[in-house]
C-alpha positions as CSV (number, residue, x, y, z in Angstrom):
1,M,0.0,0.0,0.0
2,S,1.9,3.0,-1.1
3,S,1.7,6.4,-2.7
4,T,5.1,7.5,-4.0
5,A,6.6,10.8,-3.1
6,T,6.3,13.3,-6.0
7,T,9.3,14.8,-7.8
8,P,11.0,17.2,-5.4
9,Q,10.1,20.8,-6.1
10,R,12.5,23.7,-6.1
11,V,13.8,24.6,-2.7
12,P,12.8,28.2,-1.8
13,K,15.5,30.8,-1.9
14,D,15.1,32.3,1.6
15,E,17.5,34.2,3.8
16,I,20.1,32.0,5.3
17,W,19.8,31.6,9.1
18,W,23.4,32.2,9.8
19,S,23.3,31.5,13.6
20,N,21.5,28.2,13.0
21,A,23.8,27.2,10.1
22,I,27.0,27.9,12.0
23,F,25.9,26.3,15.2
24,F,24.4,23.2,13.5
25,T,27.5,22.7,11.2
26,G,29.9,23.5,14.1
27,M,28.3,20.9,16.3
28,H,29.0,18.2,13.7
29,V,32.6,19.3,13.2
30,A,33.2,19.4,17.0
31,A,31.6,16.0,17.6
32,V,33.7,14.3,14.8
33,Y,36.9,16.0,16.0
34,G,36.1,15.1,19.6
35,A,35.3,11.5,18.8
36,V,38.4,11.0,16.7
37,V,41.0,13.2,18.4
38,L,40.0,14.4,21.9
39,S,38.2,11.3,23.1
40,P,38.8,8.5,20.6
41,W,36.0,5.9,20.4
42,R,38.5,3.1,20.6
43,D,39.6,4.3,24.1
44,L,36.0,5.0,25.3
45,H,35.3,4.3,28.9
46,T,32.3,2.0,29.4
47,Y,30.6,4.4,31.7
48,T,31.0,7.2,29.2
49,L,29.4,5.1,26.5
50,A,26.5,4.4,28.9
51,L,26.3,8.2,29.6
52,C,26.1,8.9,25.8
53,V,23.2,6.5,25.4
54,A,21.4,7.8,28.5
55,S,21.8,11.4,27.4
56,W,20.5,10.5,23.9
57,Q,17.6,8.5,25.3
58,L,16.6,11.1,27.9
59,A,16.5,13.7,25.0
60,S,14.5,11.2,22.9
61,F,11.8,10.7,25.4
62,G,11.8,14.4,26.2
63,I,11.0,15.1,22.6
64,T,8.5,12.2,22.0
65,L,6.6,12.4,25.3
66,G,6.9,16.1,25.9
67,Y,7.4,18.3,22.8
68,H,5.5,15.9,20.5
69,R,2.7,14.0,22.1
70,L,1.9,16.3,25.1
71,W,2.5,19.8,23.9
72,S,2.1,19.5,20.1
73,H,-0.9,17.2,20.0
74,K,-2.4,17.2,23.5
75,A,-2.6,13.4,23.4
76,Y,-2.7,13.3,27.2
77,T,-2.7,15.6,30.2
78,A,0.2,15.9,32.6
79,R,0.6,17.5,36.0
80,L,3.3,20.1,36.8
81,P,6.1,17.8,38.1
82,L,6.0,15.6,34.9
83,R,5.7,18.6,32.6
84,T,8.8,20.1,34.3
85,A,10.8,16.9,33.9
86,L,9.8,16.6,30.2
87,A,10.7,20.2,29.5
88,F,14.1,19.6,31.0
89,M,14.6,16.3,29.1
90,G,13.3,17.9,25.8
91,S,15.9,20.7,26.2
92,L,18.6,18.0,25.9
93,G,17.4,17.6,22.3
94,F,18.8,21.0,21.2
95,Q,15.8,21.5,18.9
96,G,14.6,24.9,20.2
97,S,12.1,25.7,23.0
98,I,8.8,23.9,23.4
99,K,6.9,26.8,22.0
100,W,9.2,27.2,19.0
101,W,9.1,23.5,18.2
102,V,5.4,23.0,18.7
103,V,4.0,25.8,16.5
104,R,6.1,24.6,13.6
105,H,5.1,21.0,14.2
106,R,1.4,22.0,14.3
107,L,1.9,23.8,11.0
108,H,3.5,20.7,9.6
109,H,0.4,18.7,10.5
110,R,-2.0,21.4,9.3
111,F,-0.4,21.6,5.8
112,T,1.6,18.3,5.5
113,D,3.6,18.1,2.2
114,D,2.8,21.7,1.2
115,P,6.1,23.1,-0.2
116,V,5.2,26.6,1.1
117,H,3.5,26.1,4.4
118,D,5.0,22.8,5.7
119,P,8.3,23.8,7.4
120,Y,9.9,20.4,6.5
121,S,7.9,19.4,3.5
122,A,8.9,16.1,1.9
123,Q,8.0,17.6,-1.5
124,L,11.2,19.7,-1.3
125,G,13.5,16.6,-1.2
126,L,15.0,14.3,1.4
127,F,17.8,16.6,2.5
128,W,15.5,19.6,2.9
129,S,13.0,17.6,5.0
130,H,15.8,16.1,7.1
131,C,17.9,19.1,8.0
132,G,18.1,21.5,5.0
133,W,15.2,23.6,6.4
134,I,17.3,24.4,9.5
135,Y,19.6,26.6,7.4
136,Y,17.0,29.0,6.3
137,K,15.0,31.7,8.0
138,R,11.6,31.2,6.3
139,A,8.5,33.2,6.8
140,Y,5.3,31.1,7.1
141,P,2.3,33.1,6.1
142,R,-0.1,30.7,7.8
143,M,1.7,30.5,11.1
144,K,-0.8,33.0,12.5
145,M,-3.5,30.3,12.1
146,I,-1.8,28.1,14.6
147,D,-3.2,28.3,18.1
148,K,-0.6,29.1,20.8
149,G,-2.9,29.9,23.6
150,D,-2.4,26.6,25.5
151,L,1.4,27.1,25.2
152,E,1.4,30.7,26.4
153,S,-0.8,29.8,29.4
154,D,1.5,26.9,30.6
155,P,4.1,28.3,33.1
156,V,6.5,25.5,32.3
157,V,6.5,26.4,28.6
158,R,6.9,30.1,29.3
159,F,9.8,29.6,31.7
160,Q,11.6,27.1,29.3
161,H,11.1,29.5,26.3
162,R,12.5,32.4,28.2
163,H,15.5,30.6,29.5
164,Y,16.0,28.0,26.8
165,I,19.6,28.6,25.7
166,P,21.2,28.4,29.2
167,I,19.0,25.4,30.1
168,A,19.9,23.6,26.9
169,L,23.6,24.3,27.1
170,T,23.8,23.3,30.8
171,A,21.8,20.1,30.4
172,G,23.2,19.1,27.0
173,L,26.9,19.9,27.3
174,L,27.9,20.9,30.8
175,L,26.1,18.2,32.9
176,P,27.5,15.3,30.9
177,A,31.0,16.5,31.5
178,V,30.3,17.0,35.2
179,A,28.8,13.5,35.5
180,A,31.7,11.8,33.7
181,R,34.2,13.6,35.9
182,Q,33.1,11.2,38.6
183,W,35.0,8.4,36.8
184,G,37.8,10.7,35.6
185,D,36.6,11.3,32.0
186,A,35.1,14.8,32.0
187,L,36.4,15.4,28.4
188,G,34.9,12.1,27.2
189,G,31.6,13.1,28.9
190,F,31.5,16.4,27.1
191,V,32.3,14.8,23.7
192,W,30.2,11.7,24.0
193,G,27.5,12.5,26.5
194,G,27.3,16.0,25.1
195,L,28.3,16.5,21.5
196,V,27.8,13.0,20.1
197,A,24.5,12.4,22.0
198,R,23.2,15.7,20.5
199,L,23.9,14.5,17.0
200,L,22.2,11.2,17.7
201,I,19.0,12.9,18.9
202,W,19.1,15.4,16.1
203,H,19.3,12.9,13.3
204,C,17.0,10.4,14.8
205,T,14.3,13.0,15.3
206,F,15.0,14.4,11.8
207,M,14.5,11.0,10.3
208,I,10.8,11.3,11.2
209,N,10.5,14.4,9.0
210,S,12.5,12.9,6.2
211,L,12.7,9.1,5.9
212,A,9.4,8.5,7.6
213,H,7.9,10.3,4.6
214,Y,9.8,8.3,2.0
215,I,10.2,4.7,3.1
216,G,7.8,2.2,4.8
217,D,4.1,1.3,4.4
218,Q,0.9,3.2,4.6
219,P,-1.6,0.9,6.4
220,Y,-3.9,3.7,7.7
221,S,-4.0,6.5,5.1
222,E,-2.6,7.7,1.8
223,E,-3.7,11.3,2.3
224,N,-0.1,12.4,2.6
225,S,3.4,11.0,2.3
226,S,3.7,9.7,5.9
227,R,4.8,6.1,6.3
228,G,5.6,3.6,9.0
229,T,8.8,1.5,9.4
230,L,10.2,-0.5,12.3
231,F,13.7,0.9,11.8
232,I,12.7,4.5,12.5
233,A,10.5,3.4,15.4
234,L,13.6,1.7,17.0
235,C,15.7,4.9,16.6
236,T,13.0,7.3,17.9
237,S,11.4,5.7,21.0
238,G,8.4,4.5,18.9
239,E,7.8,7.5,16.6
240,G,8.4,5.4,13.4
241,N,4.8,4.3,13.0
242,H,4.3,7.6,11.4
243,N,1.4,6.8,9.1
244,F,-0.8,6.0,12.0
245,H,0.3,9.2,13.7
246,H,-0.6,11.4,10.8
247,A,-4.0,9.6,10.5
248,F,-4.7,10.0,14.2
249,P,-2.4,12.7,15.6
250,H,-4.3,13.1,18.9
251,D,-3.8,9.4,19.9
252,Y,-1.2,9.0,22.6
253,R,0.1,6.0,20.8
254,N,2.1,5.9,17.5
255,G,1.9,2.1,17.4
256,P,-1.6,0.9,18.1
257,A,-1.2,-2.8,17.1
258,R,0.4,-5.6,19.1
259,G,4.0,-5.9,18.0
260,D,4.3,-2.2,17.2
261,W,7.5,-0.8,18.8
262,D,6.3,2.2,20.8
263,P,8.1,2.5,24.2
264,S,6.9,6.1,24.5
265,A,3.3,4.8,24.6
266,W,4.3,2.1,27.1
267,V,5.8,4.7,29.4
268,L,2.7,6.9,29.2
269,H,0.5,3.9,29.9
270,L,2.5,2.9,33.0
271,L,2.6,6.5,34.3
272,H,-1.2,6.8,33.8
273,A,-1.8,3.4,35.6
274,L,0.7,3.8,38.4
275,T,0.9,7.5,39.2
276,N,-1.3,10.6,39.4
277,Q,0.9,12.5,36.9
278,I,-1.2,11.6,33.8
279,P,-4.9,12.0,34.5
280,Y,-6.0,11.4,30.9
281,L,-4.8,9.5,27.8
282,H,-6.5,10.1,24.5
283,R,-6.9,7.2,22.1
284,I,-9.1,6.7,19.1
285,T,-12.0,4.2,19.1
286,D,-11.6,0.7,17.8
287,T,-14.2,1.6,15.2
288,D,-12.1,4.5,13.8
289,Y,-9.0,2.2,13.8
290,L,-10.9,-0.6,11.9
291,K,-12.4,1.8,9.4
292,A,-8.9,3.2,8.6
293,K,-7.5,-0.3,8.2
294,A,-10.4,-1.5,6.2
295,G,-10.3,1.5,3.9
296,M,-6.7,0.9,3.0
297,L,-7.2,-2.8,2.6
298,S,-10.1,-2.2,0.3
299,L,-8.0,0.3,-1.8
300,E,-5.2,-2.2,-2.0
301,A,-7.7,-4.9,-3.1
302,S,-9.0,-2.6,-5.8
303,R,-5.4,-2.1,-7.1
304,L,-4.7,-5.8,-7.2
305,H,-8.0,-6.5,-9.1
306,E,-7.0,-3.8,-11.7
307,R,-3.8,-5.9,-12.4
308,I,-5.8,-9.0,-13.3
309,P,-6.1,-9.4,-17.1
310,K,-9.6,-8.9,-18.2
311,E,-9.8,-12.3,-19.8
312,N,-9.2,-13.8,-16.4
313,V,-12.0,-11.9,-14.7
314,A,-15.4,-13.6,-14.4
315,R,-18.2,-11.8,-16.2
316,S,-21.2,-10.7,-14.1
317,E,-24.4,-12.6,-14.4
318,S,-26.1,-9.8,-16.3
319,E,-23.4,-10.0,-19.0
320,L,-24.1,-13.7,-19.7
321,P,-26.6,-14.9,-22.3
322,V,-29.4,-17.3,-21.3
323,W,-29.3,-20.8,-22.8
324,G,-32.1,-23.4,-22.7
325,A,-31.7,-27.1,-23.0
326,A,-31.7,-27.2,-26.8
327,E,-29.0,-24.5,-27.0
328,V,-26.9,-26.4,-24.5
329,R,-27.2,-29.6,-26.5
330,E,-26.4,-27.9,-29.7
331,R,-23.3,-26.3,-28.2
332,A,-22.2,-29.7,-26.7
333,R,-22.6,-31.3,-30.1
334,A,-20.6,-28.7,-31.9
335,S,-16.8,-28.9,-32.2
336,G,-14.9,-25.7,-31.6
337,E,-11.5,-24.3,-31.5
338,H,-10.9,-25.9,-28.1
339,A,-12.8,-29.1,-28.7
340,G,-11.8,-32.0,-26.6
341,Q,-11.5,-35.7,-27.3
342,G,-13.8,-36.9,-30.1
343,G,-14.6,-33.3,-31.0
344,K,-16.7,-32.8,-27.9
345,Q,-16.7,-29.5,-26.0
346,L,-16.6,-30.0,-22.3
347,L,-19.6,-28.1,-21.0
348,L,-20.7,-28.4,-17.4
349,L,-23.8,-27.2,-15.5
350,I,-22.7,-25.8,-12.2
351,D,-24.8,-23.6,-9.9
352,G,-27.2,-22.8,-12.7
353,F,-24.5,-21.7,-15.1
354,I,-23.0,-23.3,-18.2
355,V,-19.2,-23.6,-17.8
356,D,-17.0,-24.3,-20.8
357,A,-14.1,-26.2,-19.3
358,T,-12.6,-27.1,-22.7
359,P,-9.7,-24.5,-22.6
360,Y,-8.9,-25.5,-19.0
361,A,-9.1,-29.3,-19.5
362,D,-5.4,-29.9,-20.0
363,S,-4.5,-27.8,-16.9
364,H,-7.2,-29.3,-14.6
365,P,-5.4,-30.9,-11.6
366,G,-7.8,-33.8,-11.6
367,G,-7.2,-34.5,-15.3
368,R,-9.4,-34.2,-18.4
369,G,-11.1,-37.5,-17.7
370,I,-13.2,-36.3,-14.8
371,L,-14.3,-33.2,-16.7
372,T,-15.3,-35.5,-19.6
373,E,-17.2,-37.8,-17.2
374,W,-19.3,-34.9,-15.8
375,S,-19.7,-32.9,-19.0
376,I,-23.1,-32.4,-20.7
377,S,-24.1,-35.0,-23.3
378,A,-25.6,-33.8,-26.5
379,T,-27.9,-36.9,-26.5
380,G,-28.9,-37.2,-22.9
381,K,-32.5,-37.0,-21.8
382,R,-31.6,-34.5,-19.1
383,I,-28.9,-31.9,-18.9
384,K,-26.4,-33.4,-16.4
385,D,-26.0,-31.1,-13.3
386,S,-22.4,-31.2,-11.9
387,T,-23.1,-28.9,-9.0
388,R,-23.0,-31.6,-6.3
389,A,-19.9,-33.2,-7.8
390,F,-18.1,-29.8,-7.8
391,D,-19.2,-28.9,-4.3
392,G,-17.8,-32.0,-2.6
393,L,-19.2,-35.2,-4.0
394,V,-16.1,-35.7,-6.2
395,N,-13.9,-33.0,-4.8
396,K,-14.2,-30.2,-2.3
397,H,-12.9,-27.3,-4.4
398,S,-11.0,-24.4,-2.9
399,K,-12.0,-20.7,-3.2
400,G,-9.4,-20.2,-5.9
401,A,-10.8,-23.2,-7.9
402,K,-14.3,-21.8,-7.6
403,E,-13.1,-18.4,-8.9
404,T,-11.4,-20.2,-11.8
405,M,-14.7,-22.0,-12.6
406,R,-16.6,-18.7,-12.7
407,V,-14.1,-17.3,-15.2
408,Y,-15.2,-20.1,-17.6
409,R,-18.9,-19.4,-17.3
410,V,-20.4,-18.8,-20.7
411,A,-24.2,-18.7,-20.1
412,R,-27.0,-18.9,-17.5
413,Y,-29.1,-22.0,-17.8
414,E,-32.9,-22.0,-17.8
415,E,-34.9,-25.1,-18.6
């Protein structure tokens, strides 16, 4: 089930956002230099590696649980202590303040794939949707349509927005160095727990904007380019089931089915069940879920049917002529292009229809002989009815065999 991404459109020529461009590029250079020269990966302390993973995952859950599912989509409600923790964890992501991130993400959902109004539109190419948009200071004419009232009324969002830069630098770069100093590797903590972990959270998050709109399946909707893939879900704490998310953005889950990798939803479910920090979780009804799945399966079935050659599709009853006994005997008597042994056409009466099995005789799994035995005789007193034989007396035919039989119907029989 897929709709392919259209040919990338021309990237808009906007003013370069120099502060963003320099910082984003500089972080990559510093991380590579640090990992190769200052704190080589081959000499990496085990605790420092664990710190890197922890710093990355804290940021990941801060983005998925906080920035995305809580503040962007209001998929659940959270009390002050949890909101405070998520705001701090999200700051580790180095992706801007909650307010800055959320209004752009809401714009993305409002105008998904629009090359003008979607900040990271997939229509502008893989690089643009991944990180190219970061380098430009674009104006979004429809940003004023995005509701910010809930963000401006949240004291946690206001405080984090006002003090975002010192919070992010302290949490994302200084604290990892301080933590790693406890085992004598402050520089390694800064490089791996700080710089490298920031690159990991950046590019894992950006994959949702880029790869999750290019690769994967679309089991819930084809209204936009969003897709779902396990690989991205594994890298993003469960955000890879992106097609479901775009179909139902207010659901606290990204993976609604058993087997979907969505640890963010699991954490929310546990916090809701075991603490008072999440009073409410929003989820779609089973009916909405089944309707979406059924709609896509129906669409896929239609596409598969379109690929079947017309000569292999059974004609409808209204398209078939009506033959009486005399017509059937005359046809049985005549020899044709596909005549069987002795010049006899293999006509059978099954379920009130005349079936010409002659062209299929040599391919019939039971052999030509059984078809000949049950075929209509031109001289018989009655038209032999093979329905019982077909339905189980001689062989219990499969659904596929029954469909093949319908393809060879040539007439309706009326005595």
